[in-house]
N, C-alpha and C positions, 0 to 999 in steps of 0.2 A: 885404543881400538874398541874396547868394551863400551866406553862412554859414547863413542861415535855410533855404534850399533844400537845402543839404547835410545839415543835421540832419533835415529832413523826409524826405529820401530814405533816410537811415540808419534812421529809425524805421519807414518803410514796408517796407524790406528785412527788418528784424528781424521785423515782423509777418507777412510772407509766409513767412519761414523757420519762425516759431513755429506757423503754421497750414498746414504742408505738407499738400497734398491730392493724392490720386490717383484715377484713374477705373477702375471695374470695368465692363466692357461685354461683350456677347456676344449669342447667339441661344438661344432655347428652342424645341425641336422635339419632335414626336411620335416616340418611339423606333421605333414600328412602321412608320410611313409616311414619316418624314423631313420631314413638312410643318411649317412654322413655326406656332407657336401664339400667337394674339393674346389679350391680356388676362391673361397669366399673372402671378401675384403674386410679386414678389421681396421678401421681408420680412427686415429686418435686426434681429437681437437681439430678435425677437418684437414689434417695435413699428413702426419706420419702414420705408418701402419704396417700391417703384415697380411699374409693370406694363410688360409688353412692348407694343410698338406693333403696327401692322397687319401687320408683316412678321416678328414674333417677336423684334425687337431691343430690348435694354434698355441703359441707361447710368446709372450712379450714381457721383457724385463725393463722396468722403468723406475725412475726416482719416485720416492714417496710423494703423493699428491692427489689432487682431484682431476679426473679425466672424463671427457665426454666421448663415448664410443659410438661409431656408426658401423653397423654390420650390414653390408650390401652385397647383393648377388642378383644377376640378371634374371628377371621373371619372378622375383620374390619381393615381398614388402621389406622395406628397410627398418631395422631396429635401431632406436636411439636410446642410449642408456648412460647415465652418469654414475661413476663409481668413485669411491674413496679408497685409494690403494695405500693402506697402512700396514699390510702384511701380505704374504703369498695367498692368492685367491684362485679358486677354480670355479669358473662360471661357464655353463653350457647354454647355448642359444638354439632355439628352434625357429626357422624361417617359414613363413606361410606364403604359398603361391599367390601371386597377384595377377589376376586375369587382365587387368588394365595395362600390364607391362609385357605381356607375352608377345606383343608384336615387335619388341626390341630385339635386334640381332647384332651381336658383336662377333667379329671374325677372329681377331687376334688375341683376345683375352676375355676374362669374365667381366671386365669393365674396361671401357676404352681408356680411362685414366691410368689403369695399370700398364697399358701399352706405352704410355708416355713415361711413367715413373719407374718402371721395373728395369733391371739390367738386362732382361731377356730381349734378344733381337733375333730376327730370322725364325720366329716361332709363330705358329698359327694354331688356335684352339677353336674347334667347332663343337657346339653343344648338340646333343641329339635332337632337341626341339628345332634347331635351325636346319639340320640335315633333313628332317621330315617335312619341311616346308618346300624343299626343292623339287622340281619335276622329276618323276621317276621314269625308269626304263623298264618296260614290260611289267609295271606294277610293283617293282621292288625298290624301296629306298636303299641307296647304296653309299656307304661310308667312303670308299675309295674314289668313286666317281665324283663325290662332293669335294674332296681335297684337290682334285685335278682342276677345279675352278679357281684355285688360288695362284697368285703369281709365283713363278719359279718352279711350278709343278706342271708337268705335261703328261698326257697319256701315251702309252706305247703304240696303241692303235685305237681306232674309234670305238670298238666294242670291248676293248681290254680294260680290266681293272689294274693291270700293271702300270706303274707310273715312274717317271724319271724326275729327279730333283736336281736342279742347278747343273744340268749336263751330265749327271750320273746315270748309271744303268739300273735296271730293276733289281738286280741282285745286290746293289750297294745300299739298299734301304733295309734297315733293321725294323721289322714289324713285330710288335709285341702285343699279345692279348693277355692281360693280367700277368705280365712279365714273361710269358712263354713265347718263344720264337715261332712265328708262322712263316714257313718257307715258301708256300705257294698260296696266295690269298685270293684265288679265283675259283668261281663256279661257272659251269657251262662254257668252258673254254674261254673265259674272260668276260662273259656278259654280265655276271654278278660277282660281287666279292663274297667272301666267306663270313662276313660280319653282319649278323642280324641286328638291324638298328633298334628293334624292340628291347633288346637286352643290353645295349651299349649305353654307358653312362657318359663318358667324355672321350674326345679324340684330340690328341695333341701331336702336332708335327713339328719337329726340329729340323729346319733346313740348314742351319748353321748355329754357331755359338752353342754347340752341343755340350751339356754338362759332362764332367768326367765320370758321372754315374754310368754313362752309356759308352759302349765301345763295340768294336768288331765290324763296323761298316763305315764306308767313306762318305756317303752322300747325305743320309738323313736317318732320323729315328721317328717312327710312328708309334706312339704310346697310346694304346686303347685299353680302357678299363670297363669291365662289366658292372652292371647294377648289382646291388647287394640283396635286393628283395625287401618287401614291405614288412616292417616290424610290428605294424599295428592292426593289420587285417588282411584277410584273403582277397586276392584279386586274380582275374584272368582276362586275357586278351586274345582275339581271333582276327586274322586277316586273310581274306580270300582274294587272290589276284588272277591274272589271265593265265599264267603258266605255273604258278606256285601258290602255296598257302602256308600260313605260319600260325603258331599258337604259343601262348605263354601262361604260366601260372606262378603265383608267388604268395608268400604268407609268412607269418611269425612262427617261431619255435619256442615252446615252453612259455606261453603267454601268462604273465603274472598279474599281480594286483594293480600295477601301474598302467594297465591296458597296453603294454608293450612287451613283446617277446624278448627273451634272453638272446635270441638269435633270429635269423630269417633264412629263407630259401627262395631261389628263383630258378625255374626250368623253362627252357624255350626250345622250339624246334621248327624247322622249315622243311618242306619237301616240294619237289616239282612233279608235274604230271604231263609234261610235254610229250613224253614217250607214249602216253595213252592215245594221243590224237595223231601221232605220226603216221599210222597206217591209213588215215583218211586223206593224206596228201601224197600225190604221185611223186613229188620230189623227195619226201621224207619217209616213204613207206619202208625203206630198207635201213633206216637210221634209228639207233637207240641212243637217246640222250636224256640224262636225268641227274639229279643231285639231292642230297639231304644234309642237314647239319643239326646238331644238338648242342645246346649250351646249358651249363649247370653252375650254380654258385650257392654255397651254404656258408653261413658265418655264425659264430656263437661267442657270447661274452662269458669268459671264464670268471671274471670279476670286473670291477670298475676300471681296471688298468690293463687287463690282458684279454686279447681277443684272437680267435682262430678263424681262418678263412680256408675254404676248399673250393676251387673253381676248376672247370674242365671244359674242353671243346672236342667234338668229334664231327668230322665232315667227310663226305665221300661224293665223288663224281664218276659217272659212267658215260662213255661215249663209244659208239661203234657203228660201222657200216658193214652190212651183211656181206660175208665172204671177202672183205677187204681188210678191215682193221678193227681192233677193239682196244679200248683204253679205259683204265680205272686209276684214280689217284685220290689222295686225301691227306688231311692233317689230323693228328691226335695230340692233345696237350692236357696237362694237369698241373695245377699250382697249389701247394699247401703253404700257407703263410701264417706266421704268428707275429702279432704286434704287441708291444709292451711299453706302457708309459712308465719308465723307470722312476722319474720324478717330474717336476714341473718344467724342467729344461731338457731332459733327455728322453728321446723317443726311439725305440728299437724295433726294427722289422726284420724278420728272417724268413726266407723263402726257399723251398725245395721244389724244383720244377722238372717236369718231363715233357719232351717235345719230339714228335716223329712226323716225318713226311715220307710217303712212299707212293710208288706208282708201278703200274704194269702195262705193257703194250703187247697186244696180240697181232702179229702179222699173219694174215690169213690167205696169202697167195697160194693157190693150189700147188701142192708138192713141196712147198718151202715154208710151211706154217711153223711159227715158233712164238714163244712168250718171253719177253724181257721184263724182269723185275728189278727194282732198285729202291733204296731208301737211305735216309739219314736220320740218326737218332742222337739226341743230346740230353744229358742229365746236368742240371744246373743248381748250384747252391749259392745263395746271395744273402749274407747278413749285412745290415746297414744300420748305422747309428746316426741319428740327427741330434745335434747339440744346438739349442737355441740360446746363445750366449747373452744377447741383449738385443734391443730394437734394431733391426736391420743387419744383424750379425749372426750368421748361421753357418755351422760346419756340418757337412755330411761326409761320412767316411765308411768304407766297407770293402768287401772282397767279392769279386765274381769268379767263381770256379766252375768250369764247364768241361765235361767229358764227352767226346764225340765218337760215334761209330758210323762209318760210311760203308755202305754196300753199293759199289759203283754199278754192279749189274750181274745178273745171272740169267742165262739163256737155256730154255728147255724146249725140245721139239713138241709140236702139237700134231695130233692125228697121224702119228707114225711117219712124220715127214723125214726127209734126209738130213735135216739140220742136226748137228751134233750138240750135245749138252756142253755148256761152258760156264764156269764160275770165275768171275774176276776176283782179285784179292780184296778182302775187306781192309779198310784203312782205319786207323785209330789216332786220336789226338787229345791232348789235354791243354786247356787254356786257363791261366790264372792271372787275375788282374786286380790288385789292390788299388784303391783310389782315394783321393780326398778332394772335396769340392767346398769352396768357401765363398759366402756372400758377405761382403764387407761394406758397411755404410760409413764412408769417411766424413761426410758432411751432408747437409740438406740438399746440396747440389750434386755431389759426386758419390757414385757407388761403383763398386767393383764386384765381379764374380770371377773367380779364378780357381784353377785346380790342376791336379796332375794325376794321370793314370799310367801305371806301369804294366804293360801287357807282356806276358810270357807265354809263348805257344810252343808246345812240344809235340812233334810227330813221333809216335811210339809204335812198337811192334805189337803183334806178330805180323811180319810182312817180309817179302823178298824184294829188294830193290835192284832193278836192272842197271848194269854197268855198261857204259858206251865207250867206244874206242878212243874218243877225244875227251872223255869226261863230261860230254854234253849230248843230249839226244839229237840235236839238230846242228847243222853247219850251214852257214850262209854262202851260197854260190854266187859270187859277184858277177861273173860273166853271164849267167842265166837269170840273175835277179830272182832267185828262189832258194828255198831251204831243202837240203838233202838230209834224210835220216841217216844217222851214223850207225855203224855196225855194232851189234851187241857182242860184248866180250865176256860176259859172265853175270853173276848176281851176288849180292850180299844178303845173307839170311839173318833176320833179327827175330829173336824169341819174344814171347809175349811180355810187354812192359819195357823192352829195351828201347833206349833213346836212339831215334834215327836222325832227327834234326831238331835244333832248338833255335827259337827267335826271341829276342827280348828288345823291347822298345819303350821309350818314354813318350807320352802323349800329353803335352801341356795344353791347357785351355785357358783363355782369358777374355773377359768382356768388360766394358765400362760404359757407364751412362752419365752424361753431364746434363743436368736439368737447368735450363735457362729460367723457366718459370713453370707454373702448374700446367701450361698448355704446350710447351715446346721442349724437346730434348734431342740430343745427338748421342749416337751410340756407335761403338766399334768393337770388333771381336777378332780373335785368332783361334783356329782349331788345328790340332795335329791329330790325324786318325790313321790307324792301321787296320787292314782287313786281311784275315788269314784264310778265309774261305773263298773259293772261286766257283762261280756258276758256269759250267761248260755246256753250251747249248747251241745248236745250229739255228735256233729261232732267234728273232730279234727281241723277244720278250720272255718273261718267266712263264713257261708252259709245262705241261706234264712231262715233256721230253727233256728233262733236266738231269745233269750230272753235277753234284756238288763235290768238289775236290779240295782237300786241305793243302796248305803250303807244305813244302818238304824239300827234298834234295834238289829237285829240278824246277820247282815252282815257288817263286819268291812271294812274300806278302805284298799286297798293294798298299800304297800310302797316299795321303793327300795333306796339303797345307792350304787352309782356306782363310782368306782375309776378307772382312766385310766392314762397311761403314754405312750408317743410315741416319736420316732425319725424320723425326716423328712429331706430329702436331694434331691437336684437337681444337675444334672451334664450336661456337654456339652452345656452350654448356654441354660439350661432348655429344651433341647431336650428330656431328661429323668428326671423323678423324682420318688422317691420311699419313702414309709413310712412303719414303723412297729409299731404297737400299741398292748399293752396288757391291759386287763381290768378285774375287779372283781365286781360282783353285789351281794349284800346282799338283799334278798327279804323277806318281812314280809306279813303275812295274804293273801297269794295267795290262790285261790280257786281250788278245784277239786271235783269230784263227789264221793259220797259214793258208795260202791259196790252195784250194782243192782239198781242204780238210774233210775227213770222214771219221765220225765217232762210232759208227756201228762196228761191233766186234773188236773194238780197240781197247785193250787193257792198259797200255802205256799211253795215257792221255797226254803226257808231256810232249809226245811227238807230233801233236796236232795243234798246239798253241804256242804263241810267242808272246813276249812281254816287252813293253816299252813305256814311253812317257805320254802325258797328255796335259791339256790345259782347258779350263772353262772359265768364262767371265761373262758378266751381264749386269743389267740394270732392271730393278723391279719397282713397280709403282702400285700402290693400293689405296683406294678411296672407299671408306665405309660410310653409309648412312645408317645410324643406329637407332633413331627414334622416329615415331610417327606411324601413320598407316602404311606408308611406303618405306621399306627398308631394303638393304642389299649392299652390293659392292661392285666396284669397277677395278679390274686388275689388268696390268700390262707388263709384259716381260720382253726385254731385248737381250738376246744372249747368243753366245757362241761356245761350242765345245769341240775340241780337236784332239787327234792323237798322232803320235809319230813313233812308228815301230819299224825296226829294221826288217827289210824284205817285203814291206807292204807299201804300195803307192810310190814306188821309186824312192823310198826312204824319206819322203816329204810328209809334212802335216796333211792330214785328211779329216773330213768331218766324221765324228762318231755317229753311231746310229741314232742317238738321242738329240743330235744337233737340230735346233729350230730357232731361226733368227727372230721371228715375231710371234707373240701369242697374246691374245686379248680375250678377256672374259667379262661379261656383263651379267650380273645376277640381280633379280628384283623379286621382292615378295610384297604383296599388297593385301591388306586386311580390309575388305569392304565393310563388313559388319561382323557380328558374333557368329554368323553362320557361314559366310562365304569368304574364302581366302584364295588368292591366286599367286602363281609363281611362274617365273620364266628365266631361262638363262641362254645367252648367246655366246658362242665360242668361235674364234677365228684363229687359225694358225698357219704360218707359211709352210711350204712343203718340206718334208723331211728327206734326208739323204737316201739314195738308192743307187745301185750299180747297174748300169745298162751294158749289154754286150757291145763291143766295138766292131765285131766281125764274126766270121765263122769259118771253119775249115773241115775237111773230111778226114776221118781217122777210122781205119778198119771198116770202111763202108758206112760209117755213122757221121751225121752232121753234129759238130761240136762247137758251142759258142765260145768266143774269145773275149776275155775281159781285160781292161787296162786299169784305169784309175778307180780305186776303192771309194765308194760313195761319192762318185764324181757327178751324179745327176740328182734331180729333185723331183719328188712327187708334186702334183698340183696342190694348191692351197686347200686347207681344210676349213670348213665352217658349217655350223648347223644351229638350229633354234629349237629348244624344248619348252613346252608350256604345261601348266597344270592348273586344276581348279579343285578345291576341297570344299565339300558341303558338310559342315559340322552339324551334330544332332541338335534338335530342339531341346529346350530345358526339360529335364526329366527323362530324356532319351539317351541312348548310348551308342547308336550306330553312326558311322561316318563313311561318306563316299569320297573317293579320290579319283579324279579323271585326269589323264595325262596323255600328251602326244609328244613323242620323241621324234626329232628331225622333221619338224612341222612342214617345211617346204620340200621335203623329199630329196635332199642333196645326196648325190651318189659320190661320197668321198672315197678316193682311191686308197685302199689299204696297201696295195702293191701293184706294180705293173710288170707283166711277164711277156716273154716273146715266144712265138710259136710259128710253125710253118703255115704259110697262107694256103688255104685249100679252096679250090673252085670246083663247082659241079658242072661237068660236061656230059651231056646225054645221060643224066641221072647217075653219073659216076663221079666220086670225089677224086680230084686230081691235084697233086702238089704242084704249085707254081714255081717252086724253087726260091721263093721270096719269104721273108719273115715279116710278121705283123705284131704290133703291140696290142695287148689286151689288158683292160683295167679290171681289177677285182675289188668289189665293194662289199662291206659287211651287211649293213642294214639301211633300208629306206625309211619311209615314214612308218612309225609304229605307235598306234593308239593303244591305250590300256585303261582298265578300270579295276579298282580295288575297293573292297568293302571291309571296314574294320569295326569290330564290336568289343566293348569292354564290359566285363561282368562286375 
């Protein structure tokens, strides 16, 4: 036995010696600003390679030898370098912006070749430079409106920044800003998003094949990262638009001998002034509408391997109609992050995160004035370790730990009204999710990405849980085809920290890529996701009138299984690339309202919602033109999404609110010369579901509408065209003009259709005809805008 072990060890030693390997690692930065670049391609001998992580770090382990490196990134000059790898080496690179390549636009990756060769699928990446070339609405470049131009993504309404992904709802999207959760991403009731494009670095949307690093939502992850600030010099930017203005300053911290700071900062802010002009308009004179937001990020290099980041966001909206309603809502977030390069193969990042969304509503009807306030707060701790084992083989593992506090509502009277004060019970939860994610390169042709996430969600006290006669809040009445509320028989009181309900689930993820050649690949993926938070809202989109409720005794977590397969191809030296993907999603325990649901003054929200199953399936096509004066993309989606919930629509499948059979987007950007650039996007979508009344009846002297099939009707088709023109400054100047027209041909797209009593005027007196008429409500017609930007 000893002899056998001795021989085995000798053979193992010879094998290790014969396959001596070394690690090449380092960072890639922007030469002008010193900021780390995310997603830069490091290509070896024109074939194999890797990309930089979120902090510009790369690591490749290779056999001893001589290699030619290509470091490529859209909009920057390519670096070509030959190295002799005979020991572990650390080499940093600085890429210089290339004005001759700035017209190149890539939608799905930082290079179109990556979209072919990567295991990632159902993923879209938009650079800020691309977003800023798209036509603006009211003078504001918008991150969320930009991703709505991609296949598989649709808007909730024309003016809303709320978006649906592959048949999901707005609350099923996890929106992260520097890892902090943003619960409501809209300004001005949805006209703008909360993301200031001036301070945004990159935007990445996962529609499917979601890595196990992310969890808590069924449909998508929108990962947005803020810029870090200029390490090499002070800079400032100013933008003045039609209804809002914005400003930004950035610069180095502790600038040393190398003409580069040990750290940097960036501060940005926006504010609107529409409310200042409202008194000049007869329609808006009694309206108050405004917003502001502030972004901040600071980073500091403790040494060559350790770095600290602190980023935060604060935003607020106000909307009111005199003597009718007042509304205020906003997000607050802060992220403290430490990154450490443990060695050339191990990279650690640890984040502590705070996030809050709150709103208040003032109902100002005379004699019944009251204020409703609500909020959701979470504290999040995320350590994550990246292990770069070898070329194409990477392990990421970590833990997501989140503590939630829900304030469903507190009502207080205003102006000494007759409304009684009421405080709904606060709710608390703890979510713990360890995970592992593995990228495995099996051969030149075949790569896998697979992982496992174990999510554990605990609903905890202090809280009193209502007990119902049958053990359930609702019972289905088969004869009347409706739900009855069950009698309350008592409560169970839980002290602070007591366990009320616990859920544990495994969430496997897997994706594979088979590369036929350098220009063709096929990919497939499977995702299992659980969502423990539910957005309870009477609106069709994420609005300030939201109640976030945790899973618990009567509300089960939602789940989805998504399957996808796609074909990816690039042609003419990556001047064009296209992809076609098809997917199917199986949904469990999704929520919807019972008929006649009423959320106002309702503490036991479980009596207003029911849960059931759903399905979503579709086909997505995307064609990109990446090079030349004219760039852009054509996207098309053919999709269906349906739900089947007991007590709704005669217990049959019905279209969900986000169902849309056809959607087409055509986006173009044209660079005429160094001074003039033009942009246009055309969008067409078939009508979304709506429920029309089927009749009416009298009850207690009032006319009451009668409804039958849920979402059994359709709105008219939606389409519009936006255009823009940008006048860049002359050489040596710094001012830029942006001209934009939204909805060029003034299409009045129906946001909804409502029914009302038809009134006729007889002898100057309004008289009811006893008939009903349909009326269309549209948000915006043609909207011209102009913006001036200046850089210091």
